[in-house]
N, C-alpha and C positions, 0 to 999 in steps of 0.2 A: 504493500500501499504506500502510497506518496506519505512521506514524512513532513513534507512542508505543508501545513493548511492556511490559509490565512482566518483572520478574526473571525472572520463569520461562518465558516464551516466549524472553527474548535467552539464557537460556543453551540452551535447545533449539534454537535456531540455531545457536549457536556450537557447540556438541557435535557436529553433524555435518560430518563433512568435506565442504567443494566434492567434486564428481564423483564419490563415492563412489555404492554401492549405495542406501545409505539417502536419500542427498543426493536422486536421482533419483526414490527413492519416493518423497520429498514432495513433488516438482514438483507442478503442477496438470494438467490436460491442456492448458489454455490456455497454461500456460508452455513446454509441450513445445513443442505447436505453433506458439510464437514461435518458438523455437529451431529448428526442421525449415524452417519459412520462411525463415531467417535462409541456406539454401542448403548445400550439399553441402562448401565450403569452410571452413566455421563451425567451429570449434571441439568446440564439442556437441554439431554435428549428429551423431556417431556413438551417442554417448552417448544421444540423445535418440530416434532411433530403435529403439535396444535396447530401453529402458526404454518406448517405444509395445508393439512387440513384444510384449514380455513379458505388457504388460496385457491387450495382444490374444489371447496365449495363453492369460492366467489366466482371462479373461471366455467363452472358448470352453468351456476345461475345468469353470467353473462350468455353462454352459447345458448342457454333456454329460451334467456329473452329474444336474443337475434331469433331463432327458429320460430317463434311465437310471432313476432314481428312478419317475417318471413310470411309466414300463412297467412296472414291478414293481409297483406300483399298481394296473394296469389287467391285469397278469398275477394278481394274487391276487383280486382283485374278481370276474376270469371261474372263477378255481377256485373259487371259494365259492358261486357262481352255481351254476356245474357241480353241486358237491356237493348244495344242495338241491335241484336237478331230481331227482337220483337217489335223495336219499334219499325224495325224495316219490314217485319211483315204485314204491319198495320198499315204502311205507307202503300205496300202492293196491294192489300186488299179494298182499300178507300179506291187507289185508282183504278184497279178492275172494276169496282160499282161506278166511279163515275164516267169512264170510260162505253158502258155499254150503251 
């Protein structure tokens, strides 16, 4: 890691209490993996596990939201296509009746 920090970075690092929720959220995926690789007996294993699971749930939630949005967009598109077809049929029927 870079040994030289600006004063703002040093303040931010010092302001976060170790092993607090904010501290865990600031850990990179690689740092969490390293903590998990130390094994079950390590002090930080449970915290790293909990943060990894939180991130996984957050990713799943984002994927579910994206899938739901996509489904709503497809439903809306299908409805617009159906409306256009029905309008076209109605116009054709009216034209046939008027031209008789």
